[in-house]
MMTF fields as JSON, N, C-alpha, C and O atoms, coordinates in Angstrom:
{
  "mmtfVersion": "1.0.0",
  "mmtfProducer": "UNKNOWN",
  "numBonds": 255,
  "numAtoms": 256,
  "numGroups": 64,
  "numChains": 1,
  "numModels": 1,
  "chainsPerModel": [1],
  "groupsPerChain": [64],
  "chainIdList": ["A"],
  "bondAtomList": [4, 2, 8, 6, 12, 10, 16, 14, 20, 18, 24, 22, 28, 26, 32, 30, 36, 34, 40, 38, 44, 42, 48, 46, 52, 50, 56, 54, 60, 58, 64, 62, 68, 66, 72, 70, 76, 74, 80, 78, 84, 82, 88, 86, 92, 90, 96, 94, 100, 98, 104, 102, 108, 106, 112, 110, 116, 114, 120, 118, 124, 122, 128, 126, 132, 130, 136, 134, 140, 138, 144, 142, 148, 146, 152, 150, 156, 154, 160, 158, 164, 162, 168, 166, 172, 170, 176, 174, 180, 178, 184, 182, 188, 186, 192, 190, 196, 194, 200, 198, 204, 202, 208, 206, 212, 210, 216, 214, 220, 218, 224, 222, 228, 226, 232, 230, 236, 234, 240, 238, 244, 242, 248, 246, 252, 250],
  "bondOrderList": [1, 1, 1, 1, 1, 1, 1, 1, 1, 1, 1, 1, 1, 1, 1, 1, 1, 1, 1, 1, 1, 1, 1, 1, 1, 1, 1, 1, 1, 1, 1, 1, 1, 1, 1, 1, 1, 1, 1, 1, 1, 1, 1, 1, 1, 1, 1, 1, 1, 1, 1, 1, 1, 1, 1, 1, 1, 1, 1, 1, 1, 1, 1],
  "groupList": [{"groupName": "UNK", "atomNameList": ["N", "CA", "C", "O"], "elementList": ["N", "C", "C", "O"], "formalChargeList": [0, 0, 0, 0], "bondAtomList": [1, 0, 2, 1, 3, 2], "bondOrderList": [1, 1, 2], "singleLetterCode": "X", "chemCompType": "L-PEPTIDE LINKING"}],
  "groupTypeList": [0, 0, 0, 0, 0, 0, 0, 0, 0, 0, 0, 0, 0, 0, 0, 0, 0, 0, 0, 0, 0, 0, 0, 0, 0, 0, 0, 0, 0, 0, 0, 0, 0, 0, 0, 0, 0, 0, 0, 0, 0, 0, 0, 0, 0, 0, 0, 0, 0, 0, 0, 0, 0, 0, 0, 0, 0, 0, 0, 0, 0, 0, 0, 0],
  "groupIdList": [1, 2, 3, 4, 5, 6, 7, 8, 9, 10, 11, 12, 13, 14, 15, 16, 17, 18, 19, 20, 21, 22, 23, 24, 25, 26, 27, 28, 29, 30, 31, 32, 33, 34, 35, 36, 37, 38, 39, 40, 41, 42, 43, 44, 45, 46, 47, 48, 49, 50, 51, 52, 53, 54, 55, 56, 57, 58, 59, 60, 61, 62, 63, 64],
  "secStructList": [7, 7, 2, 2, 2, 2, 2, 2, 2, 2, 2, 2, 2, 2, 2, 2, 2, 2, 2, 2, 2, 2, 2, 2, 2, 2, 2, 6, 7, 7, 1, 6, 6, 2, 2, 2, 2, 2, 2, 2, 6, 1, 6, 2, 2, 2, 2, 2, 2, 1, 1, 7, 1, 1, 7, 6, 6, 1, 1, 6, 6, 1, 7, 7],
  "xCoordList": [92.154, 92.152, 91.94, 91.31, 92.472, 91.794, 90.82, 90.545, 90.096, 88.954, 89.338, 88.485, 90.366, 90.757, 91.43, 91.621, 91.719, 91.96, 90.603, 90.36, 89.914, 89.085, 87.549, 86.58, 87.995, 87.02, 88.007, 87.511, 89.2, 89.561, 88.876, 88.418, 89.093, 88.7, 87.412, 87.199, 86.553, 85.25, 84.724, 83.809, 85.844, 85.447, 86.173, 85.529, 87.251, 87.498, 86.39, 86.23, 85.937, 85.198, 83.897, 82.955, 83.828, 82.338, 82.554, 81.471, 83.556, 84.544, 84.169, 83.551, 84.638, 84.785, 82.917, 82.278, 82.562, 80.319, 80.435, 80.502, 80.514, 79.879, 80.357, 79.616, 81.803, 81.987, 81.376, 80.904, 81.416, 80.988, 79.225, 79.009, 78.519, 77.145, 76.973, 75.864, 77.899, 78.026, 78.351, 77.884, 79.006, 79.872, 78.392, 77.597, 78.124, 76.66, 75.168, 74.515, 75.177, 74.321, 74.8, 74.067, 76.13, 76.311, 76.022, 75.73, 76.289, 76.22, 74.834, 74.646, 73.98, 72.137, 71.413, 70.219, 72.223, 71.898, 71.343, 71.984, 69.829, 68.916, 68.579, 68.325, 68.241, 67.26, 68.399, 69.423, 67.51, 68.501, 69.272, 70.059, 67.967, 68.802, 70.172, 71.107, 70.058, 71.586, 72.848, 74.01, 72.173, 72.957, 73.619, 74.642, 72.546, 73.043, 73.964, 74.735, 73.974, 74.485, 75.627, 76.572, 75.528, 77.379, 78.211, 79.37, 77.016, 77.897, 78.526, 79.501, 77.697, 77.9, 79.145, 79.871, 79.239, 80.601, 81.283, 82.303, 81.408, 82.665, 83.584, 84.672, 82.707, 83.423, 83.492, 83.941, 82.854, 83.044, 84.39, 84.781, 85.345, 86.825, 87.6, 88.248, 87.733, 88.196, 88.418, 89.301, 86.717, 86.175, 86.707, 87.682, 86.158, 86.391, 88.301, 88.445, 89.029, 90.581, 90.926, 91.562, 90.444, 90.605, 89.592, 88.912, 88.86, 88.272, 88.858, 88.718, 89.722, 91.385, 91.908, 92.502, 92.581, 92.946, 94.433, 95.229, 94.477, 95.8, 96.169, 97.374, 95.65, 96.204, 97.23, 96.908, 98.46, 99.109, 99.185, 99.38, 99.106, 99.363, 98.113, 98.295, 96.56, 96.003, 95.113, 95.412, 93.743, 93.127, 93.593, 94.508, 92.696, 92.793, 94.151, 94.7, 94.489, 96.018, 97.347, 98.248, 97.244, 98.389, 98.918, 98.333, 100.162, 101.177, 100.734, 100.096, 100.938, 100.712, 100.999, 100.497],
  "yCoordList": [135.326, 134.271, 134.98, 136.035, 134.48, 134.917, 134.096, 133.043, 134.594, 133.635, 132.24, 131.392, 132.136, 130.639, 129.756, 128.591, 129.952, 129.879, 129.161, 128.05, 130.41, 129.588, 128.766, 128.174, 129.13, 127.484, 126.785, 125.678, 126.571, 125.058, 124.007, 122.868, 125.295, 124.795, 124.257, 123.063, 125.312, 124.838, 123.362, 122.595, 123.338, 122.01, 120.704, 119.656, 120.753, 119.446, 119.736, 118.689, 120.42, 119.849, 119.673, 119.2, 119.976, 119.431, 117.981, 117.4, 117.171, 116.222, 115.395, 114.336, 116.072, 114.947, 114.628, 113.674, 116.008, 115.075, 114.236, 113.061, 114.91, 113.698, 111.985, 111.046, 112.039, 110.992, 109.979, 108.877, 110.331, 109.831, 110.23, 109.082, 110.595, 110.017, 109.184, 108.658, 108.902, 108.35, 106.66, 105.537, 107.018, 105.241, 105.26, 104.322, 106.661, 105.384, 104.537, 103.507, 105.893, 104.642, 104.045, 103.057, 103.619, 102.353, 100.972, 99.789, 101.875, 100.503, 99.989, 99.025, 100.69, 100.604, 102.034, 102.33, 102.534, 104.075, 104.982, 106.017, 104.881, 105.371, 106.155, 106.905, 106.729, 107.904, 109.366, 109.609, 110.112, 111.116, 112.722, 113.646, 111.918, 112.294, 112.088, 112.855, 110.732, 110.104, 110.391, 110.06, 110.879, 110.918, 112.305, 112.642, 113.024, 114.811, 114.771, 115.729, 113.853, 113.83, 113.666, 114.456, 112.224, 111.927, 113.07, 113.14, 113.809, 114.927, 115.42, 115.192, 115.96, 117.038, 116.706, 117.545, 115.275, 114.906, 114.807, 114.548, 114.885, 114.689, 115.866, 115.881, 116.995, 118.113, 118.98, 120.125, 118.075, 119.132, 119.086, 119.916, 118.056, 118.378, 119.192, 119.965, 119.252, 119.957, 121.543, 121.997, 122.031, 123.46, 123.182, 123.824, 121.902, 122.621, 123.21, 123.798, 123.031, 122.932, 123.895, 124.597, 124.33, 125.717, 126.216, 125.194, 126.994, 127.987, 128.451, 129.552, 127.248, 127.672, 128.095, 127.699, 129.561, 129.962, 130.221, 131.124, 129.064, 128.365, 127.338, 127.087, 126.888, 126.047, 126.806, 127.164, 126.85, 127.234, 126.955, 127.919, 125.924, 124.938, 124.938, 124.519, 125.484, 125.612, 126.54, 126.955, 127.374, 128.216, 129.533, 130.181, 129.725, 131.79, 132.066, 133.166, 131.123, 130.992, 130.307, 129.692, 130.541, 130.047, 131.12, 132.175, 130.859, 132.076, 132.316, 131.361, 133.456, 133.829, 133.592, 134.239],
  "zCoordList": [108.262, 107.648, 106.496, 106.572, 105.143, 103.914, 103.461, 104.037, 102.173, 102.103, 101.349, 101.087, 101.113, 99.89, 101.167, 100.819, 102.164, 103.769, 104.588, 105.057, 104.474, 105.178, 104.389, 104.865, 102.954, 101.941, 102.148, 101.938, 102.443, 102.439, 103.71, 103.625, 105.353, 106.632, 105.959, 105.749, 105.637, 105.767, 105.016, 105.315, 103.787, 102.708, 103.611, 103.648, 104.198, 105.314, 106.693, 107.321, 107.032, 107.768, 107.164, 107.8, 106.165, 105.527, 105.402, 105.467, 105.246, 104.22, 105.685, 105.784, 106.571, 108.227, 108.517, 108.96, 107.987, 108.492, 107.848, 108.208, 106.069, 105.431, 105.914, 106.203, 105.863, 106.119, 107.485, 107.208, 108.582, 109.482, 109.055, 108.665, 108.942, 108.335, 107.217, 107.13, 106.228, 105.258, 106.096, 105.905, 106.709, 107.489, 108.413, 108.346, 109.411, 109.837, 109.007, 109.175, 107.928, 106.753, 106.513, 106.554, 106.058, 105.753, 106.807, 106.634, 107.992, 108.788, 109.22, 109.963, 108.709, 108.67, 109.484, 109.537, 109.887, 110.58, 110.023, 109.845, 109.519, 108.436, 108.659, 107.716, 110.302, 111.051, 111.212, 111.852, 110.213, 110.088, 110.938, 110.733, 112.364, 113.619, 113.851, 114.083, 113.718, 114.409, 112.823, 112.588, 112.353, 111.113, 110.815, 110.219, 111.521, 111.455, 113.274, 113.346, 114.633, 115.418, 114.702, 114.706, 113.828, 113.773, 112.533, 112.123, 112.252, 111.041, 112.627, 113.343, 112.628, 114.224, 115.194, 115.728, 115.311, 116.295, 115.81, 116.447, 114.521, 113.454, 113.817, 114.393, 113.232, 113.536, 114.901, 114.962, 116.222, 117.279, 117.666, 118.488, 117.101, 117.996, 117.368, 118.073, 116.179, 114.937, 116.049, 116.777, 115.506, 116.219, 117.074, 117.463, 117.795, 119.4, 119.959, 121.031, 119.408, 118.844, 118.632, 119.418, 116.976, 116.735, 117.49, 117.395, 118.221, 118.754, 119.896, 120.428, 120.326, 121.927, 121.778, 120.775, 122.464, 122.598, 122.931, 122.672, 123.608, 124.267, 123.319, 123.283, 122.785, 121.686, 120.367, 119.234, 121.033, 119.466, 118.371, 117.63, 117.867, 116.657, 115.683, 114.54, 116.147, 115.176, 115.446, 116.566, 114.871, 115.529, 115.606, 115.098, 116.388, 116.908, 117.852, 117.931, 118.398, 119.249, 118.497, 119.067, 117.252, 116.219, 115.785, 115.537, 115.669, 115.828, 114.316, 113.873, 113.34, 111.922, 110.812, 109.893]
}
């Protein structure tokens, strides 16, 4: 993966994490631990899919 592609992936994960934390914050949950857990949860699914070498659509197992 080249550096531009990596930057795009990282930016996508960051947007997801920020959106999840912002949604929690706007709903009134201001505890930093809860906001952090929401951010982690937002990127967990896509990250696990990217790391799955049997998934041929995305990530490690994708055709080049």
